[in-house]
C-alpha positions as CSV (number, residue, x, y, z in Angstrom):
1,X,19.1,42.3,-33.4
2,X,15.6,43.1,-32.1
3,X,14.7,42.0,-28.6
4,X,11.7,40.0,-29.8
5,X,13.7,38.0,-32.3
6,X,16.5,37.5,-29.9
7,X,14.0,36.1,-27.3
8,X,12.6,33.6,-29.9
9,X,16.1,32.5,-30.9
10,X,17.0,31.9,-27.2
11,X,14.0,29.8,-26.7
12,X,14.7,27.7,-29.8
13,X,18.3,27.0,-28.6
14,X,17.0,26.1,-25.2
15,X,14.7,23.6,-26.8
16,X,17.7,22.0,-28.7
17,X,19.7,21.9,-25.4
18,X,17.0,20.2,-23.4
19,X,15.8,17.8,-26.1
20,X,19.0,16.9,-28.0
21,X,21.8,17.8,-25.7
22,X,23.3,20.9,-27.5
23,X,26.0,22.7,-25.5
24,X,28.1,25.9,-25.8
25,X,30.2,26.5,-27.8
26,X,27.8,25.4,-30.5
27,X,29.4,23.7,-33.6
28,X,28.3,25.5,-36.8
29,X,29.0,23.7,-40.0
30,X,29.2,26.4,-42.7
31,X,28.7,25.7,-46.4
32,X,30.6,27.5,-49.2
33,X,27.5,29.1,-50.7
34,X,26.7,30.6,-47.2
35,X,30.1,32.2,-47.1
36,X,29.7,33.7,-50.6
37,X,26.2,35.0,-49.7
38,X,27.5,36.7,-46.6
39,X,30.5,38.3,-48.3
40,X,28.3,39.5,-51.2
41,X,25.9,41.2,-48.8
42,X,28.7,42.5,-46.6
43,X,27.5,40.6,-43.5
44,X,30.1,39.8,-40.7
45,X,29.4,36.1,-40.8
46,X,31.0,35.1,-37.4
47,X,29.3,37.9,-35.4
48,X,25.9,37.4,-36.9
49,X,26.0,33.6,-36.4
50,X,26.8,34.0,-32.7
51,X,23.9,36.4,-32.4
52,X,21.6,34.0,-34.1
53,X,22.5,31.1,-31.8
54,X,22.6,33.4,-28.7
55,X,25.9,32.1,-27.5
56,X,29.5,31.2,-28.3
57,X,30.1,29.2,-31.4
58,X,32.8,27.2,-33.2
59,X,32.8,27.6,-37.0
60,X,33.7,24.6,-39.2
61,X,34.4,24.2,-42.9
62,X,35.1,20.9,-44.7
63,X,38.0,20.4,-47.1
64,X,35.5,19.9,-49.9
65,X,34.0,23.3,-49.2
66,X,37.4,25.0,-49.3
67,X,38.3,23.4,-52.6
68,X,34.9,24.5,-54.0
69,X,35.6,28.1,-53.1
70,X,39.0,27.9,-54.7
71,X,37.4,26.6,-58.0
72,X,34.5,29.1,-57.9
73,X,34.3,31.9,-60.5
74,X,32.4,34.4,-58.3
75,X,33.5,38.0,-58.1
76,X,33.7,37.6,-54.3
77,X,35.9,34.6,-54.5
78,X,39.0,36.1,-52.9
79,X,37.0,37.6,-50.0
80,X,35.3,34.3,-49.4
81,X,38.6,32.5,-49.3
82,X,40.0,34.9,-46.8
83,X,36.9,34.6,-44.6
84,X,37.0,30.8,-44.7
85,X,40.6,30.9,-43.4
86,X,39.3,32.1,-40.1
87,X,37.2,29.0,-39.7
88,X,38.4,25.6,-38.4
89,X,38.8,22.8,-40.9
90,X,36.6,19.7,-40.5
91,X,38.0,16.5,-41.9
92,X,35.7,14.6,-44.3
93,X,36.1,11.0,-45.5
94,X,36.6,12.0,-49.1
95,X,40.0,11.6,-50.6
96,X,39.1,13.5,-53.7
97,X,37.0,16.6,-53.1
98,X,33.3,16.6,-54.1
99,X,30.7,19.4,-54.0
100,X,30.5,21.1,-50.7
101,X,26.7,20.6,-50.3
102,X,27.0,16.8,-51.0
103,X,29.8,16.6,-48.4
104,X,27.6,18.3,-45.8
105,X,24.7,16.0,-46.7
106,X,26.8,12.9,-46.1
107,X,28.3,14.2,-42.9
108,X,24.8,14.9,-41.4
109,X,23.2,11.6,-42.5
110,X,19.9,10.6,-41.0
111,X,20.9,11.5,-37.5
112,X,22.7,14.6,-36.2
113,X,25.1,12.6,-33.9
114,X,27.6,15.4,-33.4
115,X,25.0,18.1,-32.7
116,X,25.9,20.4,-35.6
117,X,24.2,23.6,-36.5
118,X,24.2,24.0,-40.3
119,X,24.5,27.4,-42.1
120,X,23.4,26.8,-45.7
121,X,21.7,28.7,-48.5
122,X,20.6,25.9,-50.8
123,X,16.8,25.2,-50.6
124,X,17.1,21.5,-51.4
125,X,19.6,20.8,-48.7
126,X,17.6,22.8,-46.2
127,X,14.5,20.7,-47.1
128,X,16.5,17.6,-46.6
129,X,17.9,18.7,-43.2
130,X,14.3,19.5,-41.9
131,X,13.6,15.7,-42.0
132,X,16.6,15.1,-39.7
133,X,15.6,15.6,-36.0
134,X,17.5,18.1,-34.0
135,X,19.2,20.3,-36.6
136,X,19.2,24.1,-36.2
137,X,19.3,25.6,-39.7
138,X,20.6,29.1,-40.5
139,X,20.6,31.1,-43.7
140,X,21.1,34.7,-44.9
141,X,18.0,36.7,-45.7
142,X,18.3,40.4,-46.8
143,X,21.6,40.9,-45.0
144,X,20.3,39.2,-41.8
145,X,21.2,35.8,-40.5
146,X,18.0,33.9,-39.7
147,X,17.5,30.9,-37.5
148,X,14.7,28.7,-38.8
149,X,11.8,27.6,-36.6
150,X,11.7,24.1,-35.1
151,X,10.5,21.5,-37.5
152,X,7.7,19.1,-36.8
153,X,10.1,16.2,-37.0
154,X,12.2,17.8,-34.2
155,X,9.1,18.3,-32.0
156,X,7.9,14.7,-32.5
157,X,11.3,13.4,-31.7
158,X,11.5,15.4,-28.5
159,X,8.1,14.1,-27.3
160,X,9.2,10.5,-28.0
161,X,12.4,11.0,-26.0
162,X,10.5,12.4,-23.1
163,X,8.1,9.5,-23.1
164,X,11.0,7.1,-23.1
165,X,12.6,8.8,-20.2
166,X,9.4,8.9,-18.1
167,X,8.2,5.5,-19.2
168,X,9.6,2.0,-18.7
169,X,12.5,0.4,-20.4
170,X,12.3,-3.0,-22.3
171,X,13.8,-4.8,-19.4
172,X,11.4,-3.3,-16.9
173,X,8.4,-4.1,-19.2
174,X,9.5,-7.8,-19.5
175,X,9.8,-8.0,-15.7
176,X,6.4,-6.5,-15.3
177,X,4.9,-9.0,-17.8
178,X,6.4,-11.9,-15.8
179,X,5.0,-10.6,-12.5
180,X,1.5,-10.1,-14.0
181,X,1.6,-13.6,-15.4
182,X,2.5,-15.1,-12.0
183,X,-0.3,-13.1,-10.3
184,X,-2.9,-14.3,-12.9
185,X,-1.8,-18.0,-12.3
186,X,-2.2,-17.6,-8.6
187,X,-5.7,-16.1,-9.0
188,X,-6.7,-19.0,-11.3
189,X,-5.5,-21.6,-8.7
190,X,-7.4,-19.9,-5.9
191,X,-10.6,-19.9,-8.0
192,X,-10.2,-23.6,-8.7
193,X,-9.8,-24.4,-5.0
194,X,-12.8,-22.3,-4.0
195,X,-15.2,-24.3,-6.3
196,X,-17.4,-26.7,-4.4
197,X,-19.4,-29.7,-5.6
198,X,-23.0,-29.1,-6.3
199,X,-25.4,-30.4,-3.5
200,X,-28.4,-29.5,-1.4
201,X,-28.1,-26.3,0.4
202,X,-29.2,-25.7,4.0
203,X,-32.1,-23.5,5.0
204,X,-31.7,-19.8,5.4
205,X,-30.7,-19.2,9.1
206,X,-32.7,-16.0,9.1
207,X,-35.9,-17.8,8.2
208,X,-35.6,-20.5,10.9
209,X,-37.7,-19.9,14.1
210,X,-35.7,-19.7,17.3
211,X,-36.2,-22.5,19.9
212,X,-38.2,-21.5,23.0
213,X,-37.2,-22.7,26.5
214,X,-39.8,-24.8,28.3
215,X,-40.9,-23.5,31.8
216,X,-39.4,-25.6,34.6
217,X,-41.9,-26.8,37.4
218,X,-41.6,-25.0,40.7
219,X,-40.2,-27.1,43.6
220,X,-42.7,-27.9,46.4
221,X,-42.1,-27.5,50.1
222,X,-42.5,-31.3,50.7
223,X,-39.5,-32.1,48.5
224,X,-37.5,-29.4,50.3
225,X,-38.4,-30.7,53.8
226,X,-37.7,-34.3,52.9
227,X,-34.3,-33.3,51.5
228,X,-33.4,-31.3,54.6
229,X,-34.5,-34.2,56.9
230,X,-32.4,-36.7,54.9
231,X,-29.4,-34.3,55.1
232,X,-29.8,-34.0,58.9
233,X,-30.1,-37.7,59.4
234,X,-27.0,-38.3,57.3
235,X,-24.8,-35.7,59.2
236,X,-23.9,-37.8,62.2
237,X,-22.4,-41.3,61.9
238,X,-23.5,-42.3,65.4
239,X,-26.7,-44.4,65.5
240,X,-29.7,-42.9,67.4
241,X,-30.8,-44.8,70.5
242,X,-34.0,-44.2,72.4
243,X,-33.6,-43.6,76.2
244,X,-35.1,-46.2,78.5
245,X,-37.9,-45.1,80.8
246,X,-37.4,-45.4,84.5
247,X,-39.9,-45.5,87.3
248,X,-37.8,-43.4,89.6
249,X,-37.8,-39.6,89.4
250,X,-34.0,-39.2,89.3
251,X,-32.5,-37.5,86.4
252,X,-30.3,-39.5,84.1
253,X,-26.9,-38.0,83.5
254,X,-26.2,-36.8,80.0
255,X,-23.6,-38.6,78.0
256,X,-21.9,-37.7,74.8
257,X,-23.6,-39.0,71.7
258,X,-26.9,-39.1,73.6
259,X,-29.8,-38.5,71.2
260,X,-32.0,-37.3,74.0
261,X,-30.1,-34.0,74.0
262,X,-32.2,-31.5,72.1
263,X,-30.6,-30.6,68.8
264,X,-30.1,-27.1,67.6
265,X,-32.8,-25.5,65.6
266,X,-32.4,-25.8,61.9
267,X,-33.5,-23.4,59.4
268,X,-37.1,-23.8,58.2
269,X,-38.1,-23.6,54.6
270,X,-41.1,-21.3,53.8
271,X,-42.0,-20.9,57.5
272,X,-42.8,-24.7,58.2
273,X,-40.9,-26.8,60.8
274,X,-38.8,-29.7,59.6
275,X,-39.2,-33.3,60.5
276,X,-36.2,-33.2,62.9
277,X,-37.8,-30.5,65.0
278,X,-41.1,-32.5,65.3
279,X,-39.2,-35.5,66.6
280,X,-37.4,-33.5,69.3
281,X,-40.6,-32.0,70.6
282,X,-42.2,-35.4,70.8
283,X,-39.3,-36.7,72.9
284,X,-39.5,-33.8,75.3
285,X,-43.2,-34.6,76.0
286,X,-42.4,-38.2,76.7
287,X,-39.7,-37.3,79.2
288,X,-42.0,-35.0,81.1
289,X,-44.7,-37.7,81.4
290,X,-42.1,-40.1,82.7
291,X,-41.0,-37.7,85.4
292,X,-44.5,-37.1,86.5
293,X,-45.2,-40.8,86.8
294,X,-42.1,-41.3,88.9
295,X,-43.0,-38.6,91.5
296,X,-46.5,-39.9,91.8
297,X,-45.3,-43.4,92.7
298,X,-43.0,-42.0,95.4
299,X,-45.7,-40.0,97.1
300,X,-48.1,-42.9,97.2
301,X,-45.5,-45.2,98.7
302,X,-44.9,-42.6,101.5
303,X,-48.6,-42.3,102.4
304,X,-49.3,-46.1,102.5
305,X,-46.1,-46.9,104.4
306,X,-46.9,-49.3,107.3
307,X,-45.2,-48.3,110.6
308,X,-42.8,-50.9,111.9
309,X,-43.6,-52.6,115.2
């Protein structure tokens, strides 16, 4: 066999393996007319069939096919019977033998469940088998066993099977529909909740003028001085008493809590003396004047003192 033809046959059988699950050894169902055609053209049927399928094969003949060869009136009848004895017998459901082609037609049916390759010469049966997906068809042509090309039905069936494998099953589709239905119900409930009653809308916050802060009046020094004076007056709980003026020049001893003791200088606000400082200075002036009056009285008494007799 030529290399180009062998390569095309190998690809065809790989297609049947991947799409329909064919495995070696391939089961080839041989019809009686194919055996007669091979013997008449002196073709080694078993060897040529294995070359066509590019692998090991198992050859099957039905009981109806063998009985047809026994009844045939062909010149190659004896040779065909001896060739059929090398094949395995495939049981058929017919108690009384029928035509070999009709037997093969019934075995194949509408689906090739057993993954049979069919070797047949009849044109009508080959046309019928092309409508069945996944059936490799072989026939003898000029002393060469030929494997037919893939039919369109087989190609469509393989595509559908691939889509089913990659796609979702019926159970998965039903589950997906239920999930989508629940999601749509939740969305509708959320939309109902979000709906508000119609009413007047507020103004646009971007169009509203911002409120300006009013300037606060500056605090005057008078208020500050009055506050500081009040704070100083309220510091001590002891009442303030004015010292009594004396005519003598002796110093009065200082006692605790005496208001005549000069208080510490307090902080001034904006460089002006507070009311407490003014009061202390006024008291110091009075004390000095009292001292001066006391010394003057003592000196006058000393001058005008009358001597004793």
